[in-house]
C-alpha positions in Angstrom: 26.9 -34.9 36.9 27.4 -31.2 37.0 28.8 -29.6 33.9 32.2 -28.2 34.3 32.3 -24.4 34.0 34.6 -22.8 31.5 36.3 -19.4 31.7 33.6 -18.2 29.2 30.9 -19.1 31.7 32.6 -17.5 34.6 33.7 -14.3 32.8 31.1 -13.9 30.0 31.4 -10.1 29.7 35.2 -10.2 29.6 35.2 -12.8 26.9 32.6 -10.9 24.9 34.8 -7.8 25.1 37.8 -9.6 23.7 35.8 -11.4 21.0 34.3 -8.1 19.7 37.8 -6.6 19.9 39.0 -9.5 17.7 36.2 -8.7 15.2 37.4 -5.1 15.1 40.9 -6.2 14.3 39.6 -8.4 11.5 37.9 -5.3 10.0 41.1 -3.3 10.3 43.1 -6.1 8.7 40.7 -6.3 5.8 41.0 -2.5 5.3 44.8 -2.7 5.3 44.8 -5.6 2.9 42.2 -4.0 0.6 39.9 -6.9 1.2 36.1 -6.1 1.0 33.4 -8.0 2.7 29.7 -7.2 2.7 28.1 -6.0 5.9 26.3 -9.3 6.3 29.7 -11.1 6.5 30.7 -9.0 9.5 27.3 -9.5 11.2 27.8 -13.3 10.8 31.1 -13.0 12.5 29.7 -11.0 15.4 26.6 -13.2 15.8 28.7 -16.3 15.9 29.7 -14.9 19.4 26.3 -13.8 20.5 23.7 -16.1 22.0 20.1 -16.5 21.1 19.3 -14.8 24.4 21.4 -11.8 23.3 19.3 -11.6 20.1 16.1 -11.7 22.1 17.3 -8.9 24.3 18.2 -6.8 21.4 14.8 -7.2 19.8 13.0 -6.5 23.1 15.0 -3.2 23.4 13.6 -1.7 20.1 12.6 1.9 20.9 11.6 4.1 17.9 10.9 1.0 15.8 9.2 -0.8 18.6 6.1 -1.1 16.4 7.6 -3.9 14.3 7.3 -6.3 17.2 3.5 -6.0 16.7 3.8 -7.3 13.1 3.2 -10.9 12.5 6.5 -12.3 11.3 8.8 -10.2 13.6 6.7 -11.1 16.6 6.9 -14.8 15.7 10.6 -14.6 15.3 10.9 -12.8 18.7 8.9 -15.5 20.4 11.2 -18.1 18.8 14.3 -16.2 20.2 12.7 -16.0 23.6 12.3 -19.8 23.6 16.1 -20.3 23.9 15.6 -22.1 27.3 12.1 -23.4 26.8 11.2 -27.1 26.8 11.8 -28.8 23.4 8.1 -29.0 22.6 7.6 -25.2 23.0 10.8 -24.4 21.1 9.8 -26.7 18.2 6.3 -25.2 18.2 7.7 -21.6 18.1 10.1 -22.7 15.3 7.2 -24.2 13.2 4.9 -21.2 13.7 7.6 -18.8 12.7 8.6 -20.7 9.6 4.9 -21.1 8.5 4.4 -17.4 8.7 7.6 -16.7 6.9 6.5 -19.0 4.1 3.1 -17.5 4.0 4.6 -14.1 3.3 6.9 -15.5 0.7 10.2 -14.8 2.6 11.5 -18.2 3.5 14.5 -17.4 1.3 15.1 -13.9 2.7 14.5 -13.3 6.4 16.5 -10.1 6.3 14.3 -8.5 3.6 11.1 -9.5 5.5 12.3 -7.8 8.7 13.7 -4.7 6.9 10.5 -4.2 4.8 8.5 -4.3 8.0 10.6 -1.6 9.4 10.3 0.5 6.2 6.5 0.5 6.6 6.5 1.2 10.4 4.8 4.4 11.6 6.8 6.0 14.4 8.2 9.4 15.5 11.1 9.2 12.9 9.0 8.1 9.9 6.3 10.7 10.6 8.8 13.5 10.9 10.7 12.4 7.8 7.4 12.1 5.8 6.7 15.7 6.7 10.3 16.8 5.8 11.3 17.5 9.4 13.7 14.6 10.1 16.5 17.1 10.7 14.5 18.7 13.4 14.5 15.6 15.6 16.4 15.7 18.8 19.8 14.0 18.9 18.7 11.2 21.3 15.9 10.3 18.8 18.4 10.1 15.9 20.8 8.0 18.0 17.9 5.6 18.9 16.9 5.3 15.2 20.5 4.4 14.2 20.6 1.8 17.0 17.3 0.3 15.9 18.6 0.1 12.4 21.7 -1.8 13.5 19.6 -4.2 15.5 17.3 -4.9 12.4 20.4 -5.6 10.3 21.9 -7.9 13.0 18.7 -9.8 13.6 18.1 -10.3 9.9 21.4 -12.0 9.5 20.6 -14.8 12.0 20.5 -18.3 10.4 18.8 -21.5 11.7 22.3 -22.6 12.8 22.6 -19.6 15.0 19.4 -20.4 16.8 20.1 -24.1 17.2 23.6 -23.3 18.6 22.0 -20.9 21.1 19.3 -23.3 22.2 20.3 -24.5 25.7 18.4 -27.8 25.4 19.6 -28.8 22.0 20.5 -32.3 23.2 16.9 -32.9 24.2 15.7 -32.1 20.7 17.6 -35.2 19.5 17.2 -36.0 15.8 14.3 -33.4 15.4 16.9 -30.7 15.3 18.3 -32.0 12.0 14.8 -32.1 10.4 13.6 -28.6 11.4 12.8 -26.5 8.3 15.5 -24.0 7.3 15.3 -20.4 6.1 17.9 -18.3 4.5 19.1 -15.0 6.0 19.3 -13.3 2.6 19.9 -9.5 2.3 18.0 -6.5 3.5 16.3 -3.9 1.3 18.4 -1.2 -0.3 17.3 1.4 2.3 18.7 -0.7 5.1 22.0 -1.7 3.4 25.1 0.0 4.7 26.0 1.8 7.8 23.4 3.1 10.1 23.9 6.8 9.3 23.5 6.2 5.5 20.5 4.0 6.1 18.8 6.6 8.2 19.2 9.2 5.4 17.9 6.7 2.8 14.9 5.9 5.0 14.2 9.6 5.5 14.2 10.1 1.7 11.9 7.1 1.2 9.4 8.5 3.8 9.5 12.0 2.1 8.5 10.4 -1.2 6.1 7.7 -0.1 4.7 8.7 3.2 4.9 6.3 6.2 2.9 3.5 7.8 0.0 2.1 5.8 0.2 5.0 3.3 3.7 3.8 2.2 2.5 0.1 2.0 -0.9 0.7 0.3 -2.3 3.1 -2.3 -6.0 2.6 -2.0 -8.1 3.1 1.1 -11.8 3.2 2.2 -13.5 5.2 4.9 -15.3 2.7 7.2 -16.6 3.0 10.7 -15.0 6.3 11.4 -11.5 5.3 10.2 -9.3 4.8 7.1 -8.7 1.2 6.2 -6.4 0.0 3.5 -7.6 -1.9 0.4 -5.2 -4.8 0.2 -6.2 -5.9 -3.3 -7.3 -2.8 -5.3 -8.5 -3.0 -8.9 -5.3 -3.3 -11.0 -6.7 -1.6 -14.1 -4.3 0.6 -16.0 -4.9 3.6 -18.3 -3.5 1.7 -21.3 -6.3 -0.9 -20.9 -9.0 1.7 -21.3 -10.0 2.3 -24.9 -11.8 5.4 -26.3 -12.8 8.6 -24.5 -9.2 9.8 -24.8 -10.1 13.5 -24.7 -12.4 13.2 -21.6 -9.8 11.0 -19.9 -7.0 13.5 -20.6 -9.0 16.3 -18.9 -9.1 14.2 -15.7 -5.4 13.2 -16.0 -4.3 16.8 -16.4 -6.3 17.9 -13.4 -4.7 15.1 -11.4 -1.2 16.1 -12.5 -1.9 19.6 -11.4 -2.7 18.3 -7.9 0.5 16.2 -7.8 2.6 19.2 -8.9 1.1 21.5 -6.2 -0.8 23.6 -8.7 -4.4 24.7 -8.6 -6.8 21.9 -9.4 -10.6 21.3 -9.3 -12.9 18.8 -7.7 -14.1 16.6 -10.6 -17.5 15.1 -11.5 -17.4 12.3 -14.0 -20.9 11.9 -15.3 -22.6 10.0 -18.1 -24.2 6.8 -19.2 -23.6 3.5 -17.5 -20.6 1.3 -18.5 -18.6 4.1 -20.1 -15.6 3.9 -17.9 -16.0 6.7 -15.3 -15.0 4.7 -12.2 -12.4 2.7 -14.2 -10.8 6.0 -15.2 -10.4 7.2 -11.6 -9.0 3.8 -10.5 -6.6 3.6 -13.4 -5.3 7.1 -12.7 -4.5 6.0 -9.1 -2.6 3.0 -10.3 -0.7 5.1 -12.8 0.4 7.9 -10.5 0.7 6.1 -7.1 4.5 6.0 -7.4 4.4 9.8 -7.6 2.7 10.0 -4.2 -1.0 9.8 -5.2 -3.4 7.9 -2.8 -7.1 7.4 -2.9 -9.7 7.2 -0.1 -13.1 5.9 -1.2 -15.9 7.5 0.9 -19.4 6.0 0.8 -22.1 8.5 0.1 -23.9 7.8 3.4 -20.8 8.7 5.4 -20.2 12.2 3.9 -21.0 13.7 7.3 -17.6 12.2 8.4 -15.7 14.4 6.0 -14.2 16.7 8.7 -12.8 13.6 10.4 -11.2 12.4 7.2 -9.7 15.8 6.6 -8.1 15.7 10.0 -6.4 12.3 9.1 -4.9 13.3 5.8 -4.4 17.1 5.8 -0.9 17.0 7.3 0.4 14.1 5.2 3.0 14.8 2.4 1.0 12.8 -0.1 -1.8 13.8 -2.5 -5.2 12.3 -2.1 -8.3 11.7 -4.3 -11.4 11.4 -2.1 -13.5 9.1 -4.3 -17.3 9.0 -4.2 -18.7 6.4 -6.6 -22.2 6.3 -8.2 -23.3 9.6 -6.6 -27.0 10.6 -6.8 -29.6 12.0 -4.4 -33.3 12.3 -3.9 -34.9 15.5 -2.7 -35.2 14.2 0.8 -31.6 12.9 1.0 -29.9 14.2 4.2 -26.4 13.7 2.7 -27.2 16.3 -0.1 -26.5 19.2 2.2 -23.5 17.5 3.7 -21.8 17.2 0.3 -22.6 20.8 -0.6 -20.9 21.9 2.6 -17.9 19.7 1.8 -17.5 21.2 -1.7 -18.0 24.8 -0.6 -19.1 26.6 2.5 -18.4 24.3 5.4 -16.2 25.2 8.3 -14.0 22.1 7.7 -11.9 23.3 4.7 -11.0 20.9 2.0 -7.2 20.2 2.5 -4.8 21.5 -0.1 -3.5 18.0 -0.7 -6.8 16.5 -1.7 -9.5 16.6 -4.4 -12.9 15.1 -4.6 -13.6 12.9 -7.6 -17.2 11.7 -7.9 -18.9 9.6 -10.6 -22.6 9.7 -11.4 -25.1 8.7 -14.1 -26.8 12.0 -13.5 -25.5 15.4 -14.7 -27.3 17.3 -11.9 -27.0 14.5 -9.3 -30.5 15.1 -7.9 -33.5 13.1 -9.2 -36.1 15.5 -10.4 -39.7 14.9 -11.5 -42.2 17.1 -13.3 -44.3 17.0 -10.2 -41.5 18.9 -8.4 -42.2 21.9 -10.5 -45.9 22.0 -9.6 -47.4 23.1 -6.3 -48.2 26.3 -4.5 -44.6 27.3 -3.5 -44.1 31.0 -4.0 -40.4 30.8 -4.9 -40.5 27.6 -7.0 -37.6 28.8 -9.1 -35.3 29.1 -6.1 -36.1 25.5 -5.1 -35.2 24.3 -8.6 -32.0 26.2 -8.6 -31.2 24.7 -5.2 -31.6 21.2 -6.6 -29.3 22.0 -9.6 -26.6 23.9 -7.6 -24.7 20.9 -6.3 -23.2 19.8 -9.6 -22.0 23.4 -10.2 -19.8 23.2 -7.1 -17.6 20.7 -9.0 -15.1 22.9 -10.8 -14.6 20.3 -13.5 -17.4 18.2 -15.1 -16.5 15.6 -17.6 -19.0 13.8 -19.8 -18.8 10.1 -20.7 -21.7 9.4 -23.1 -22.5 6.1 -24.9 -20.5 5.6 -28.0 -22.0 5.5 -31.5 -21.6 2.4 -33.6 -18.2 3.4 -35.1 -16.6 4.3 -31.7 -18.0 1.1 -30.1 -16.5 -1.1 -32.8 -13.2 0.8 -32.6 -13.1 -0.1 -28.9 -13.9 -3.8 -29.7 -11.1 -4.0 -32.2 -8.6 -2.2 -29.9 -9.4 -4.7 -27.1 -9.1 -7.7 -29.5 -5.7 -6.4 -30.7 -4.5 -5.9 -27.2 -5.3 -9.5 -26.3 -3.8 -10.8 -29.6 -7.1 -12.4 -30.7 -7.0 -13.7 -34.3 -10.6 -13.1 -35.4 -11.7 -11.5 -38.7 -13.0 -8.0 -38.5 -16.4 -8.7 -40.0 -16.9 -11.6 -37.5 -15.9 -9.3 -34.6 -18.3 -6.6 -35.8 -21.3 -8.9 -36.2 -20.7 -10.6 -32.9 -20.2 -7.3 -31.1 -23.4 -5.8 -32.4 -25.4 -8.8 -31.5 -23.9 -8.8 -28.0 -24.7 -5.1 -27.5 -28.3 -5.6 -28.8 -28.9 -8.4 -26.3 -27.7 -6.2 -23.5 -29.6 -3.1 -24.3 -27.0 -0.8 -25.8 -23.4 -0.2 -26.7 -20.8 0.8 -24.1 -17.1 0.1 -23.3 -18.2 -2.2 -20.6 -20.2 -4.2 -23.1 -17.2 -4.3 -25.5 -15.0 -5.6 -22.7 -17.4 -8.3 -21.8 -17.8 -9.4 -25.4 -14.0 -9.6 -25.9 -13.7 -11.7 -22.7 -16.3 -14.1 -24.1 -14.5 -14.3 -27.5 -11.1 -15.0 -25.8 -12.6 -17.7 -23.6 -14.2 -19.5 -26.5 -11.1 -19.3 -28.7 -9.0 -20.8 -26.0 -11.5 -23.6 -25.6 -11.6 -24.2 -29.3 -15.3 -23.4 -29.5 -17.0 -21.6 -32.4 -18.0 -17.9 -32.0 
């Protein structure tokens, strides 16, 4: 039997006009009566009159923020919206896949925040211009499109499971399954996307100016791999407060980094010294400490130093400050990357960008392995060759030494670590155990102290004797 058509079916645009007009009257009445509703309440009123098809059309019409449709959760949600007229099996599958991804990202209780955060980290014409401080130079049509996309993100984020089920055209065919489908909560968007579109656009622009855009806003650590910059999803979380000893050496590196962040003159830095003294940890802890101030780090493997000009092209125009990190740097006489690094530090056509410094760590002060046999032979200008080998380290404007601690400094580090972890062990017992631990491992170092304290903590928690 054919379903009887209603006036809404025959004149959908006319009814939509009057329904939106009714919403506007509700807003006006609220203003007159001094009643305040949050923006989500109005979106719920509006979406109660929109269909799931309308929502899918809105998402498909993203322009400036089109990139969010390529992100996992928004794409799954878009596929679910597009299934408004699909067979029940396809609709249920799309529902389950979307909800699984939402749970996997930890947003089952806040869809709106998930979608708005994705938009915040999108790289597009607006975010790139705003990151460079040029958002006000964008053409009026671009700004208008940005505000429209923001409104769509706010609207889509307020959709509830009830909205989607009401808009599904084959709801009757779902039967009792509809009542058992997992439910998410709409929640609220991030602060930058709360409010009217004009205010949100200004807040988004301010965020991009301070944090960059795209992956540079989402991540702080990166690695150069296969000719491109890739984010490090789980960087070492070490903090400066966890590093004990070497305060003077560490302060020198910190002051140099702060000069970079403040737009002042700063030097490339070589952290050299004995193994296990905290050279690499210092660099990583500085990143974690100052990332909120716009510091980012790109680790560059030594064997890819020839790609330095490509890296410069990627980061030179960004509003952030970068440390290009080269870990465990050393060379042999025949190493081809030796000349490449010298050109990078000074003398190459590809200038080092003003927003970046090179921080390298090495166990060698002069970086190049040298033998007594290198000083022999029949070379006429043997002195020039030796100076060539030693000249690389001189191109680092700042060289900071991390040498092995003596017994007193070593034990001070041990006691500081024990106190930080709240370990209740007598001082003499700690001293004896720490010395024996260092002796078994060939010498004292902060790394050795950290390993010893980790062992002590583990045995204490297991109730085992030290």
